[in-house]
Biopython code that builds the backbone (N, CA, C, O; Angstrom):
import numpy as np
from Bio.PDB.StructureBuilder import StructureBuilder

atoms = [
    (1, "UNK", "N", (-8.289, 6.956, -1.939)),
    (1, "UNK", "CA", (-7.717, 7.559, -0.768)),
    (1, "UNK", "C", (-6.561, 6.689, -0.243)),
    (1, "UNK", "O", (-5.505, 7.196, 0.136)),
    (2, "UNK", "N", (-6.788, 5.387, -0.231)),
    (2, "UNK", "CA", (-5.742, 4.474, 0.244)),
    (2, "UNK", "C", (-4.508, 4.563, -0.647)),
    (2, "UNK", "O", (-3.385, 4.691, -0.160)),
    (3, "UNK", "N", (-4.728, 4.494, -1.944)),
    (3, "UNK", "CA", (-3.616, 4.574, -2.886)),
    (3, "UNK", "C", (-2.860, 5.887, -2.772)),
    (3, "UNK", "O", (-1.633, 5.910, -2.875)),
    (4, "UNK", "N", (-3.576, 6.969, -2.562)),
    (4, "UNK", "CA", (-2.929, 8.271, -2.430)),
    (4, "UNK", "C", (-2.076, 8.364, -1.182)),
    (4, "UNK", "O", (-0.962, 8.886, -1.228)),
    (5, "UNK", "N", (-2.588, 7.862, -0.064)),
    (5, "UNK", "CA", (-1.830, 7.915, 1.195)),
    (5, "UNK", "C", (-0.563, 7.070, 1.105)),
    (5, "UNK", "O", (0.478, 7.445, 1.645)),
    (6, "UNK", "N", (-0.650, 5.947, 0.433)),
    (6, "UNK", "CA", (0.514, 5.070, 0.293)),
    (6, "UNK", "C", (1.484, 5.633, -0.733)),
    (6, "UNK", "O", (2.687, 5.720, -0.485)),
    (7, "UNK", "N", (0.953, 6.011, -1.876)),
    (7, "UNK", "CA", (1.790, 6.476, -2.977)),
    (7, "UNK", "C", (2.533, 7.761, -2.629)),
    (7, "UNK", "O", (3.678, 7.944, -3.043)),
    (8, "UNK", "N", (1.911, 8.632, -1.890)),
    (8, "UNK", "CA", (2.541, 9.888, -1.503)),
    (8, "UNK", "C", (3.848, 9.630, -0.737)),
    (8, "UNK", "O", (4.878, 10.233, -1.039)),
    (9, "UNK", "N", (3.796, 8.744, 0.239)),
    (9, "UNK", "CA", (4.981, 8.436, 1.039)),
    (9, "UNK", "C", (5.978, 7.614, 0.220)),
    (9, "UNK", "O", (7.184, 7.849, 0.292)),
    (10, "UNK", "N", (5.479, 6.655, -0.555)),
    (10, "UNK", "CA", (6.377, 5.816, -1.349)),
    (10, "UNK", "C", (7.133, 6.621, -2.403)),
    (10, "UNK", "O", (8.319, 6.384, -2.635)),
    (11, "UNK", "N", (6.457, 7.566, -3.037)),
    (11, "UNK", "CA", (7.144, 8.400, -4.020)),
    (11, "UNK", "C", (8.207, 9.265, -3.351)),
    (11, "UNK", "O", (9.266, 9.509, -3.929)),
    (12, "UNK", "N", (7.927, 9.726, -2.142)),
    (12, "UNK", "CA", (8.949, 10.497, -1.408)),
    (12, "UNK", "C", (10.128, 9.601, -1.059)),
    (12, "UNK", "O", (11.278, 10.036, -1.125)),
    (13, "UNK", "N", (9.852, 8.343, -0.685)),
    (13, "UNK", "CA", (10.935, 7.401, -0.419)),
    (13, "UNK", "C", (11.771, 7.143, -1.672)),
    (13, "UNK", "O", (12.985, 6.954, -1.599)),
    (14, "UNK", "N", (11.100, 7.140, -2.815)),
    (14, "UNK", "CA", (11.795, 6.932, -4.078)),
    (14, "UNK", "C", (12.564, 8.176, -4.524)),
    (14, "UNK", "O", (13.328, 8.127, -5.488)),
    (15, "UNK", "N", (12.358, 9.286, -3.821)),
    (15, "UNK", "CA", (13.051, 10.524, -4.173)),
    (15, "UNK", "C", (12.331, 11.319, -5.241)),
    (15, "UNK", "O", (12.921, 12.193, -5.877)),
    (16, "UNK", "N", (11.057, 11.019, -5.442)),
    (16, "UNK", "CA", (10.252, 11.702, -6.468)),
    (16, "UNK", "C", (9.292, 12.649, -5.762)),
    (16, "UNK", "O", (8.384, 12.200, -5.064)),
    (17, "UNK", "N", (9.478, 13.927, -5.931)),
    (17, "UNK", "CA", (8.572, 14.934, -5.399)),
    (17, "UNK", "C", (8.727, 15.212, -3.914)),
    (17, "UNK", "O", (9.307, 14.416, -3.177)),
    (18, "UNK", "N", (8.204, 16.344, -3.490)),
    (18, "UNK", "CA", (8.204, 16.795, -2.101)),
    (18, "UNK", "C", (9.583, 16.710, -1.443)),
    (18, "UNK", "O", (9.720, 16.230, -0.317)),
    (19, "UNK", "N", (10.584, 17.178, -2.155)),
    (19, "UNK", "CA", (11.965, 17.075, -1.669)),
    (19, "UNK", "C", (12.212, 17.864, -0.391)),
    (19, "UNK", "O", (13.090, 17.501, 0.391)),
    (20, "UNK", "N", (11.470, 18.918, -0.165)),
    (20, "UNK", "CA", (11.682, 19.738, 1.029)),
    (20, "UNK", "C", (10.975, 19.210, 2.264)),
    (20, "UNK", "O", (11.143, 19.762, 3.351)),
    (21, "UNK", "N", (10.193, 18.163, 2.120)),
    (21, "UNK", "CA", (9.427, 17.618, 3.240)),
    (21, "UNK", "C", (10.129, 16.374, 3.772)),
    (21, "UNK", "O", (10.408, 15.451, 3.008)),
    (22, "UNK", "N", (10.417, 16.337, 5.069)),
    (22, "UNK", "CA", (11.025, 15.125, 5.630)),
    (22, "UNK", "C", (10.083, 13.924, 5.495)),
    (22, "UNK", "O", (8.868, 14.060, 5.636)),
    (23, "UNK", "N", (10.651, 12.763, 5.223)),
    (23, "UNK", "CA", (9.858, 11.543, 5.060)),
    (23, "UNK", "C", (9.052, 11.258, 6.319)),
    (23, "UNK", "O", (7.887, 10.869, 6.236)),
    (24, "UNK", "N", (9.660, 11.447, 7.480)),
    (24, "UNK", "CA", (8.980, 11.158, 8.739)),
    (24, "UNK", "C", (7.742, 12.027, 8.917)),
    (24, "UNK", "O", (6.696, 11.542, 9.347)),
    (25, "UNK", "N", (7.858, 13.299, 8.588)),
    (25, "UNK", "CA", (6.729, 14.215, 8.704)),
    (25, "UNK", "C", (5.610, 13.836, 7.729)),
    (25, "UNK", "O", (4.434, 13.831, 8.092)),
    (26, "UNK", "N", (5.984, 13.526, 6.509)),
    (26, "UNK", "CA", (5.004, 13.138, 5.501)),
    (26, "UNK", "C", (4.291, 11.850, 5.897)),
    (26, "UNK", "O", (3.069, 11.753, 5.780)),
    (27, "UNK", "N", (5.048, 10.865, 6.362)),
    (27, "UNK", "CA", (4.447, 9.590, 6.779)),
    (27, "UNK", "C", (3.516, 9.792, 7.961)),
    (27, "UNK", "O", (2.448, 9.184, 8.019)),
    (28, "UNK", "N", (3.906, 10.636, 8.902)),
    (28, "UNK", "CA", (3.068, 10.914, 10.072)),
    (28, "UNK", "C", (1.763, 11.597, 9.653)),
    (28, "UNK", "O", (0.702, 11.292, 10.197)),
    (29, "UNK", "N", (1.840, 12.510, 8.697)),
    (29, "UNK", "CA", (0.642, 13.207, 8.222)),
    (29, "UNK", "C", (-0.283, 12.294, 7.424)),
    (29, "UNK", "O", (-1.503, 12.451, 7.473)),
    (30, "UNK", "N", (0.285, 11.351, 6.696)),
    (30, "UNK", "CA", (-0.524, 10.451, 5.855)),
    (30, "UNK", "C", (-1.091, 9.267, 6.635)),
    (30, "UNK", "O", (-2.042, 8.631, 6.183)),
    (31, "UNK", "N", (-0.521, 8.966, 7.797)),
    (31, "UNK", "CA", (-0.917, 7.771, 8.551)),
    (31, "UNK", "C", (-2.411, 7.715, 8.889)),
    (31, "UNK", "O", (-3.018, 6.664, 8.683)),
    (32, "UNK", "N", (-3.039, 8.788, 9.399)),
    (32, "UNK", "CA", (-4.473, 8.692, 9.692)),
    (32, "UNK", "C", (-5.313, 8.406, 8.443)),
    (32, "UNK", "O", (-6.287, 7.656, 8.501)),
    (33, "UNK", "N", (-4.927, 9.010, 7.316)),
    (33, "UNK", "CA", (-5.634, 8.765, 6.066)),
    (33, "UNK", "C", (-5.447, 7.317, 5.613)),
    (33, "UNK", "O", (-6.377, 6.685, 5.113)),
    (34, "UNK", "N", (-4.245, 6.810, 5.793)),
    (34, "UNK", "CA", (-3.936, 5.436, 5.417)),
    (34, "UNK", "C", (-4.805, 4.453, 6.182)),
    (34, "UNK", "O", (-5.442, 3.591, 5.578)),
    (35, "UNK", "N", (-4.839, 4.569, 7.491)),
    (35, "UNK", "CA", (-5.578, 3.592, 8.289)),
    (35, "UNK", "C", (-7.089, 3.752, 8.150)),
    (35, "UNK", "O", (-7.811, 2.755, 8.149)),
    (36, "UNK", "N", (-7.583, 4.987, 8.033)),
    (36, "UNK", "CA", (-9.022, 5.198, 7.843)),
    (36, "UNK", "C", (-9.475, 4.637, 6.492)),
    (36, "UNK", "O", (-10.502, 3.964, 6.406)),
    (37, "UNK", "N", (-8.712, 4.916, 5.452)),
    (37, "UNK", "CA", (-9.092, 4.413, 4.129)),
    (37, "UNK", "C", (-8.914, 2.906, 4.044)),
    (37, "UNK", "O", (-9.665, 2.238, 3.333)),
    (38, "UNK", "N", (-7.936, 2.358, 4.751)),
    (38, "UNK", "CA", (-7.759, 0.910, 4.781)),
    (38, "UNK", "C", (-8.958, 0.242, 5.451)),
    (38, "UNK", "O", (-9.435, -0.791, 4.982)),
    (39, "UNK", "N", (-9.439, 0.819, 6.529)),
    (39, "UNK", "CA", (-10.616, 0.267, 7.208)),
    (39, "UNK", "C", (-11.840, 0.298, 6.289)),
    (39, "UNK", "O", (-12.594, -0.672, 6.220)),
    (40, "UNK", "N", (-12.030, 1.410, 5.587)),
    (40, "UNK", "CA", (-13.158, 1.504, 4.656)),
    (40, "UNK", "C", (-13.011, 0.519, 3.498)),
    (40, "UNK", "O", (-13.987, -0.101, 3.076)),
    (41, "UNK", "N", (-11.808, 0.381, 2.995)),
    (41, "UNK", "CA", (-11.557, -0.523, 1.872)),
    (41, "UNK", "C", (-11.786, -1.976, 2.272)),
    (41, "UNK", "O", (-12.421, -2.731, 1.536)),
    (42, "UNK", "N", (-11.280, -2.363, 3.416)),
    (42, "UNK", "CA", (-11.468, -3.746, 3.873)),
    (42, "UNK", "C", (-12.941, -3.999, 4.183)),
    (42, "UNK", "O", (-13.472, -5.061, 3.856)),
    (43, "UNK", "N", (-13.598, -3.033, 4.811)),
    (43, "UNK", "CA", (-15.027, -3.186, 5.096)),
    (43, "UNK", "C", (-15.859, -3.371, 3.837)),
    (43, "UNK", "O", (-16.719, -4.250, 3.782)),
    (44, "UNK", "N", (-15.609, -2.554, 2.834)),
    (44, "UNK", "CA", (-16.361, -2.687, 1.583)),
    (44, "UNK", "C", (-15.961, -3.957, 0.828)),
    (44, "UNK", "O", (-16.785, -4.567, 0.146)),
    (45, "UNK", "N", (-14.685, -4.351, 0.955)),
    (45, "UNK", "CA", (-14.231, -5.587, 0.314)),
    (45, "UNK", "C", (-14.889, -6.818, 0.900)),
    (45, "UNK", "O", (-15.234, -7.748, 0.171)),
    (46, "UNK", "N", (-15.067, -6.829, 2.219)),
    (46, "UNK", "CA", (-15.746, -7.952, 2.873)),
    (46, "UNK", "C", (-17.188, -8.033, 2.397)),
    (46, "UNK", "O", (-17.689, -9.121, 2.110)),
    (47, "UNK", "N", (-17.857, -6.892, 2.313)),
    (47, "UNK", "CA", (-19.238, -6.891, 1.829)),
    (47, "UNK", "C", (-19.325, -7.374, 0.381)),
    (47, "UNK", "O", (-20.226, -8.136, 0.029)),
    (48, "UNK", "N", (-18.392, -6.934, -0.450)),
    (48, "UNK", "CA", (-18.366, -7.373, -1.839)),
    (48, "UNK", "C", (-18.110, -8.870, -1.925)),
    (48, "UNK", "O", (-18.743, -9.566, -2.718)),
    (49, "UNK", "N", (-17.184, -9.369, -1.112)),
    (49, "UNK", "CA", (-16.899, -10.801, -1.083)),
    (49, "UNK", "C", (-18.138, -11.586, -0.660)),
    (49, "UNK", "O", (-18.448, -12.616, -1.258)),
    (50, "UNK", "N", (-18.848, -11.114, 0.360)),
    (50, "UNK", "CA", (-20.030, -11.832, 0.840)),
    (50, "UNK", "C", (-21.129, -11.894, -0.210)),
    (50, "UNK", "O", (-21.928, -12.831, -0.212)),
    (51, "UNK", "N", (-21.180, -10.914, -1.100)),
    (51, "UNK", "CA", (-22.208, -10.923, -2.135)),
    (51, "UNK", "C", (-21.933, -11.958, -3.220)),
    (51, "UNK", "O", (-22.853, -12.389, -3.914)),
    (52, "UNK", "N", (-20.661, -12.362, -3.372)),
    (52, "UNK", "CA", (-20.287, -13.345, -4.395)),
    (52, "UNK", "C", (-19.231, -14.303, -3.850)),
    (52, "UNK", "O", (-18.214, -14.547, -4.499)),
    (53, "UNK", "N", (-19.471, -14.836, -2.675)),
    (53, "UNK", "CA", (-18.457, -15.623, -1.980)),
    (53, "UNK", "C", (-18.021, -16.859, -2.766)),
    (53, "UNK", "O", (-16.824, -17.129, -2.865)),
    (54, "UNK", "N", (-18.958, -17.605, -3.318)),
    (54, "UNK", "CA", (-18.594, -18.826, -4.044)),
    (54, "UNK", "C", (-17.809, -18.510, -5.307)),
    (54, "UNK", "O", (-16.847, -19.204, -5.634)),
    (55, "UNK", "N", (-18.214, -17.473, -6.013)),
    (55, "UNK", "CA", (-17.505, -17.070, -7.228)),
    (55, "UNK", "C", (-16.074, -16.635, -6.895)),
    (55, "UNK", "O", (-15.129, -17.006, -7.591)),
    (56, "UNK", "N", (-15.926, -15.849, -5.830)),
    (56, "UNK", "CA", (-14.590, -15.382, -5.441)),
    (56, "UNK", "C", (-13.727, -16.527, -4.934)),
    (56, "UNK", "O", (-12.532, -16.589, -5.221)),
    (57, "UNK", "N", (-14.337, -17.432, -4.181)),
    (57, "UNK", "CA", (-13.585, -18.532, -3.594)),
    (57, "UNK", "C", (-12.902, -19.380, -4.655)),
    (57, "UNK", "O", (-11.808, -19.898, -4.432)),
    (58, "UNK", "N", (-13.537, -19.522, -5.797)),
    (58, "UNK", "CA", (-12.995, -20.344, -6.882)),
    (58, "UNK", "C", (-12.123, -19.557, -7.858)),
    (58, "UNK", "O", (-11.594, -20.128, -8.811)),
    (59, "UNK", "N", (-11.970, -18.275, -7.633)),
    (59, "UNK", "CA", (-11.251, -17.408, -8.558)),
    (59, "UNK", "C", (-9.779, -17.269, -8.149)),
    (59, "UNK", "O", (-9.498, -16.742, -7.072)),
    (60, "UNK", "N", (-8.833, -17.728, -8.979)),
    (60, "UNK", "CA", (-7.415, -17.601, -8.633)),
    (60, "UNK", "C", (-6.960, -16.150, -8.465)),
    (60, "UNK", "O", (-6.068, -15.873, -7.663)),
    (61, "UNK", "N", (-7.556, -15.234, -9.202)),
    (61, "UNK", "CA", (-7.176, -13.819, -9.077)),
    (61, "UNK", "C", (-7.550, -13.279, -7.698)),
    (61, "UNK", "O", (-6.850, -12.422, -7.160)),
    (62, "UNK", "N", (-8.644, -13.771, -7.126)),
    (62, "UNK", "CA", (-9.032, -13.357, -5.777)),
    (62, "UNK", "C", (-7.973, -13.774, -4.764)),
    (62, "UNK", "O", (-7.584, -12.987, -3.901)),
    (63, "UNK", "N", (-7.510, -15.017, -4.874)),
    (63, "UNK", "CA", (-6.508, -15.512, -3.928)),
    (63, "UNK", "C", (-5.157, -14.817, -4.125)),
    (63, "UNK", "O", (-4.407, -14.619, -3.169)),
    (64, "UNK", "N", (-4.862, -14.453, -5.362)),
    (64, "UNK", "CA", (-3.651, -13.687, -5.624)),
    (64, "UNK", "C", (-3.754, -12.301, -4.971)),
    (64, "UNK", "O", (-2.787, -11.799, -4.397)),
    (65, "UNK", "N", (-4.932, -11.701, -5.070)),
    (65, "UNK", "CA", (-5.144, -10.400, -4.445)),
    (65, "UNK", "C", (-5.008, -10.506, -2.932)),
    (65, "UNK", "O", (-4.369, -9.660, -2.305)),
    (66, "UNK", "N", (-5.599, -11.532, -2.346)),
    (66, "UNK", "CA", (-5.508, -11.717, -0.899)),
    (66, "UNK", "C", (-4.050, -11.886, -0.476)),
    (66, "UNK", "O", (-3.618, -11.309, 0.522)),
    (67, "UNK", "N", (-3.296, -12.676, -1.235)),
    (67, "UNK", "CA", (-1.881, -12.885, -0.915)),
    (67, "UNK", "C", (-1.098, -11.570, -1.010)),
    (67, "UNK", "O", (-0.322, -11.239, -0.113)),
    (68, "UNK", "N", (-1.305, -10.827, -2.093)),
    (68, "UNK", "CA", (-0.636, -9.535, -2.238)),
    (68, "UNK", "C", (-1.038, -8.590, -1.104)),
    (68, "UNK", "O", (-0.197, -7.869, -0.567)),
    (69, "UNK", "N", (-2.316, -8.594, -0.741)),
    (69, "UNK", "CA", (-2.805, -7.710, 0.301)),
    (69, "UNK", "C", (-2.166, -8.032, 1.653)),
    (69, "UNK", "O", (-1.759, -7.127, 2.380)),
    (70, "UNK", "N", (-2.079, -9.303, 1.983)),
    (70, "UNK", "CA", (-1.463, -9.696, 3.255)),
    (70, "UNK", "C", (-0.002, -9.278, 3.291)),
    (70, "UNK", "O", (0.459, -8.712, 4.281)),
    (71, "UNK", "N", (0.728, -9.553, 2.218)),
    (71, "UNK", "CA", (2.151, -9.186, 2.182)),
    (71, "UNK", "C", (2.313, -7.664, 2.204)),
    (71, "UNK", "O", (3.198, -7.145, 2.886)),
    (72, "UNK", "N", (1.469, -6.950, 1.464)),
    (72, "UNK", "CA", (1.556, -5.482, 1.439)),
    (72, "UNK", "C", (1.252, -4.886, 2.813)),
    (72, "UNK", "O", (1.915, -3.938, 3.232)),
    (73, "UNK", "N", (0.267, -5.425, 3.511)),
    (73, "UNK", "CA", (-0.056, -4.931, 4.846)),
    (73, "UNK", "C", (1.062, -5.218, 5.838)),
    (73, "UNK", "O", (1.412, -4.365, 6.654)),
    (74, "UNK", "N", (1.618, -6.415, 5.766)),
    (74, "UNK", "CA", (2.751, -6.741, 6.633)),
    (74, "UNK", "C", (3.939, -5.830, 6.345)),
    (74, "UNK", "O", (4.603, -5.353, 7.266)),
    (75, "UNK", "N", (4.200, -5.595, 5.074)),
    (75, "UNK", "CA", (5.299, -4.715, 4.685)),
    (75, "UNK", "C", (5.042, -3.293, 5.187)),
    (75, "UNK", "O", (5.941, -2.645, 5.722)),
    (76, "UNK", "N", (3.795, -2.810, 5.010)),
    (76, "UNK", "CA", (3.458, -1.447, 5.432)),
    (76, "UNK", "C", (3.516, -1.292, 6.944)),
    (76, "UNK", "O", (3.859, -0.220, 7.442)),
    (77, "UNK", "N", (3.189, -2.338, 7.672)),
    (77, "UNK", "CA", (3.171, -2.239, 9.120)),
    (77, "UNK", "C", (4.481, -2.582, 9.805)),
    (77, "UNK", "O", (4.769, -2.066, 10.884)),
    (78, "UNK", "N", (5.281, -3.451, 9.188)),
    (78, "UNK", "CA", (6.499, -3.926, 9.851)),
    (78, "UNK", "C", (7.796, -3.406, 9.242)),
    (78, "UNK", "O", (8.748, -3.130, 9.972)),
    (79, "UNK", "N", (7.852, -3.269, 7.934)),
    (79, "UNK", "CA", (9.109, -2.918, 7.275)),
    (79, "UNK", "C", (9.179, -1.431, 6.940)),
    (79, "UNK", "O", (10.150, -0.762, 7.294)),
    (80, "UNK", "N", (8.175, -0.919, 6.274)),
    (80, "UNK", "CA", (8.218, 0.465, 5.800)),
    (80, "UNK", "C", (8.410, 1.507, 6.905)),
    (80, "UNK", "O", (9.104, 2.497, 6.675)),
    (81, "UNK", "N", (7.824, 1.326, 8.095)),
    (81, "UNK", "CA", (8.043, 2.335, 9.147)),
    (81, "UNK", "C", (9.512, 2.528, 9.517)),
    (81, "UNK", "O", (9.888, 3.612, 9.961)),
    (82, "UNK", "N", (10.337, 1.520, 9.348)),
    (82, "UNK", "CA", (11.767, 1.672, 9.644)),
    (82, "UNK", "C", (12.409, 2.718, 8.742)),
    (82, "UNK", "O", (13.371, 3.379, 9.134)),
    (83, "UNK", "N", (11.878, 2.864, 7.541)),
    (83, "UNK", "CA", (12.460, 3.795, 6.571)),
    (83, "UNK", "C", (11.772, 5.152, 6.579)),
    (83, "UNK", "O", (12.289, 6.113, 6.010)),
    (84, "UNK", "N", (10.614, 5.236, 7.217)),
    (84, "UNK", "CA", (9.901, 6.514, 7.257)),
    (84, "UNK", "C", (10.186, 7.281, 8.540)),
    (84, "UNK", "O", (9.602, 8.343, 8.753)),
    (85, "UNK", "N", (11.053, 6.783, 9.388)),
    (85, "UNK", "CA", (11.397, 7.477, 10.628)),
    (85, "UNK", "C", (12.498, 8.504, 10.440)),
    (85, "UNK", "O", (12.764, 9.294, 11.346)),
    (86, "UNK", "N", (13.144, 8.507, 9.280)),
    (86, "UNK", "CA", (14.226, 9.447, 9.000)),
    (86, "UNK", "C", (13.674, 10.866, 9.018)),
    (86, "UNK", "O", (12.788, 11.196, 8.229)),
    (87, "UNK", "N", (14.182, 11.696, 9.899)),
    (87, "UNK", "CA", (13.647, 13.049, 10.079)),
    (87, "UNK", "C", (14.254, 14.076, 9.126)),
    (87, "UNK", "O", (13.810, 15.224, 9.115)),
    (88, "UNK", "N", (15.232, 13.708, 8.342)),
    (88, "UNK", "CA", (15.875, 14.690, 7.471)),
    (88, "UNK", "C", (15.057, 14.918, 6.209)),
    (88, "UNK", "O", (14.295, 14.056, 5.770)),
    (89, "UNK", "N", (15.237, 16.096, 5.643)),
    (89, "UNK", "CA", (14.546, 16.427, 4.395)),
    (89, "UNK", "C", (15.472, 16.253, 3.200)),
    (89, "UNK", "O", (15.112, 16.607, 2.077)),
    (90, "UNK", "N", (16.664, 15.708, 3.436)),
    (90, "UNK", "CA", (17.658, 15.554, 2.382)),
    (90, "UNK", "C", (17.410, 14.325, 1.526)),
    (90, "UNK", "O", (16.315, 13.765, 1.513)),
    (91, "UNK", "N", (18.454, 13.917, 0.807)),
    (91, "UNK", "CA", (18.329, 12.754, -0.068)),
    (91, "UNK", "C", (18.010, 11.479, 0.727)),
    (91, "UNK", "O", (18.399, 11.329, 1.885)),
    (92, "UNK", "N", (17.303, 10.587, 0.076)),
    (92, "UNK", "CA", (16.871, 9.342, 0.707)),
    (92, "UNK", "C", (17.904, 8.255, 0.434)),
    (92, "UNK", "O", (18.436, 8.159, -0.672)),
    (93, "UNK", "N", (18.188, 7.438, 1.447)),
    (93, "UNK", "CA", (19.139, 6.333, 1.302)),
    (93, "UNK", "C", (18.628, 5.310, 0.295)),
    (93, "UNK", "O", (17.432, 5.235, 0.013)),
    (94, "UNK", "N", (19.563, 4.521, -0.242)),
    (94, "UNK", "CA", (19.201, 3.493, -1.214)),
    (94, "UNK", "C", (18.230, 2.473, -0.623)),
    (94, "UNK", "O", (17.291, 2.054, -1.298)),
    (95, "UNK", "N", (18.445, 2.073, 0.622)),
    (95, "UNK", "CA", (17.562, 1.081, 1.247)),
    (95, "UNK", "C", (16.138, 1.615, 1.376)),
    (95, "UNK", "O", (15.180, 0.856, 1.230)),
    (96, "UNK", "N", (15.990, 2.898, 1.643)),
    (96, "UNK", "CA", (14.662, 3.498, 1.725)),
    (96, "UNK", "C", (14.019, 3.565, 0.337)),
    (96, "UNK", "O", (12.814, 3.359, 0.194)),
    (97, "UNK", "N", (14.829, 3.853, -0.677)),
    (97, "UNK", "CA", (14.309, 3.846, -2.052)),
    (97, "UNK", "C", (13.824, 2.451, -2.431)),
    (97, "UNK", "O", (12.780, 2.298, -3.066)),
    (98, "UNK", "N", (14.582, 1.448, -2.040)),
    (98, "UNK", "CA", (14.201, 0.069, -2.315)),
    (98, "UNK", "C", (12.894, -0.283, -1.598)),
    (98, "UNK", "O", (12.029, -0.945, -2.172)),
    (99, "UNK", "N", (12.752, 0.154, -0.358)),
    (99, "UNK", "CA", (11.512, -0.088, 0.389)),
    (99, "UNK", "C", (10.326, 0.585, -0.296)),
    (99, "UNK", "O", (9.242, 0.005, -0.373)),
    (100, "UNK", "N", (10.524, 1.795, -0.790)),
    (100, "UNK", "CA", (9.458, 2.485, -1.520)),
    (100, "UNK", "C", (9.080, 1.751, -2.790)),
    (100, "UNK", "O", (7.898, 1.640, -3.115)),
    (101, "UNK", "N", (10.075, 1.246, -3.517)),
    (101, "UNK", "CA", (9.802, 0.514, -4.763)),
    (101, "UNK", "C", (9.066, -0.793, -4.478)),
    (101, "UNK", "O", (8.132, -1.149, -5.197)),
    (102, "UNK", "N", (9.477, -1.503, -3.443)),
    (102, "UNK", "CA", (8.803, -2.755, -3.089)),
    (102, "UNK", "C", (7.361, -2.486, -2.690)),
    (102, "UNK", "O", (6.457, -3.225, -3.079)),
    (103, "UNK", "N", (7.145, -1.433, -1.916)),
    (103, "UNK", "CA", (5.792, -1.075, -1.495)),
    (103, "UNK", "C", (4.905, -0.755, -2.701)),
    (103, "UNK", "O", (3.766, -1.216, -2.780)),
    (104, "UNK", "N", (5.427, 0.030, -3.630)),
    (104, "UNK", "CA", (4.654, 0.366, -4.839)),
    (104, "UNK", "C", (4.320, -0.901, -5.627)),
    (104, "UNK", "O", (3.197, -1.054, -6.108)),
    (105, "UNK", "N", (5.280, -1.800, -5.759)),
    (105, "UNK", "CA", (5.032, -3.050, -6.484)),
    (105, "UNK", "C", (3.993, -3.922, -5.794)),
    (105, "UNK", "O", (3.138, -4.509, -6.457)),
    (106, "UNK", "N", (4.056, -4.011, -4.479)),
    (106, "UNK", "CA", (3.081, -4.825, -3.750)),
    (106, "UNK", "C", (1.662, -4.273, -3.902)),
    (106, "UNK", "O", (0.726, -5.025, -4.172)),
    (107, "UNK", "N", (1.506, -2.972, -3.729)),
    (107, "UNK", "CA", (0.169, -2.382, -3.844)),
    (107, "UNK", "C", (-0.328, -2.383, -5.282)),
    (107, "UNK", "O", (-1.534, -2.462, -5.521)),
    (108, "UNK", "N", (0.583, -2.296, -6.237)),
    (108, "UNK", "CA", (0.183, -2.439, -7.640)),
    (108, "UNK", "C", (-0.310, -3.861, -7.893)),
    (108, "UNK", "O", (-1.263, -4.068, -8.645)),
    (109, "UNK", "N", (0.340, -4.838, -7.264)),
    (109, "UNK", "CA", (-0.112, -6.223, -7.365)),
    (109, "UNK", "C", (-1.498, -6.416, -6.784)),
    (109, "UNK", "O", (-2.308, -7.157, -7.341)),
    (110, "UNK", "N", (-1.784, -5.751, -5.659)),
    (110, "UNK", "CA", (-3.131, -5.822, -5.065)),
    (110, "UNK", "C", (-4.161, -5.279, -6.052)),
    (110, "UNK", "O", (-5.197, -5.902, -6.285)),
    (111, "UNK", "N", (-3.873, -4.123, -6.624)),
    (111, "UNK", "CA", (-4.816, -3.497, -7.555)),
    (111, "UNK", "C", (-4.985, -4.314, -8.835)),
    (111, "UNK", "O", (-6.106, -4.503, -9.307)),
    (112, "UNK", "N", (-3.887, -4.795, -9.393)),
    (112, "UNK", "CA", (-3.957, -5.563, -10.639)),
    (112, "UNK", "C", (-4.697, -6.874, -10.438)),
    (112, "UNK", "O", (-5.511, -7.260, -11.277)),
    (113, "UNK", "N", (-4.426, -7.563, -9.337)),
    (113, "UNK", "CA", (-5.129, -8.822, -9.069)),
    (113, "UNK", "C", (-6.621, -8.543, -8.813)),
    (113, "UNK", "O", (-7.481, -9.332, -9.205)),
    (114, "UNK", "N", (-6.911, -7.432, -8.161)),
    (114, "UNK", "CA", (-8.310, -7.063, -7.950)),
    (114, "UNK", "C", (-9.052, -6.833, -9.260)),
    (114, "UNK", "O", (-10.203, -7.240, -9.411)),
    (115, "UNK", "N", (-8.387, -6.182, -10.199)),
    (115, "UNK", "CA", (-9.002, -5.998, -11.525)),
    (115, "UNK", "C", (-9.144, -7.335, -12.227)),
    (115, "UNK", "O", (-10.089, -7.544, -12.988)),
    (116, "UNK", "N", (-8.207, -8.243, -11.975)),
    (116, "UNK", "CA", (-8.262, -9.558, -12.616)),
    (116, "UNK", "C", (-9.403, -10.428, -12.159)),
    (116, "UNK", "O", (-9.767, -11.381, -12.849)),
    (117, "UNK", "N", (-9.979, -10.125, -11.009)),
    (117, "UNK", "CA", (-11.085, -10.932, -10.486)),
    (117, "UNK", "C", (-12.244, -10.953, -11.470)),
    (117, "UNK", "O", (-12.852, -12.000, -11.693)),
    (118, "UNK", "N", (-12.550, -9.818, -12.052)),
    (118, "UNK", "CA", (-13.670, -9.738, -12.999)),
    (118, "UNK", "C", (-13.405, -10.410, -14.335)),
    (118, "UNK", "O", (-14.342, -10.732, -15.066)),
    (119, "UNK", "N", (-12.145, -10.621, -14.656)),
    (119, "UNK", "CA", (-11.804, -11.193, -15.956)),
    (119, "UNK", "C", (-11.505, -12.680, -15.915)),
    (119, "UNK", "O", (-11.436, -13.327, -16.961)),
    (120, "UNK", "N", (-11.326, -13.230, -14.726)),
    (120, "UNK", "CA", (-10.938, -14.630, -14.624)),
    (120, "UNK", "C", (-12.129, -15.536, -14.772)),
    (120, "UNK", "O", (-11.987, -16.758, -14.712)),
]
sb = StructureBuilder()
sb.init_structure("model")
sb.init_model(0)
sb.init_chain("A")
sb.init_seg("    ")
for serial, (resi, resn, name, xyz) in enumerate(atoms, 1):
    if name == "N":
        sb.init_residue(resn, " ", resi, " ")
    sb.init_atom(name, np.array(xyz, "f"), 0.0, 1.0, " ", f" {name:<3s}", serial, name[0])
structure = sb.get_structure()
């Protein structure tokens, strides 16, 4: 759910799909899903961490995931909203496309590092 709420807006910022929908409208519609799924994800992540705290603490992939997560959350809360306020349904500016690409890369880093926890 979290990935879908983020990816939907980021792909629109990248100019991929939903061309007739303004970015601002799409971001506003996805926002409740984003924050609700983020709360569930963080809650379940804390419980998972508590079940194997020592193992995670010593795992470099865990710390990489935490770093990616912090940067991705800061980006989603502070930077990305500047580009999702555009009310037009037309083409997206280059800076907004760049913001969408950075967001996708950050969240991909969170997911990849999370998968790496089990392999490290």
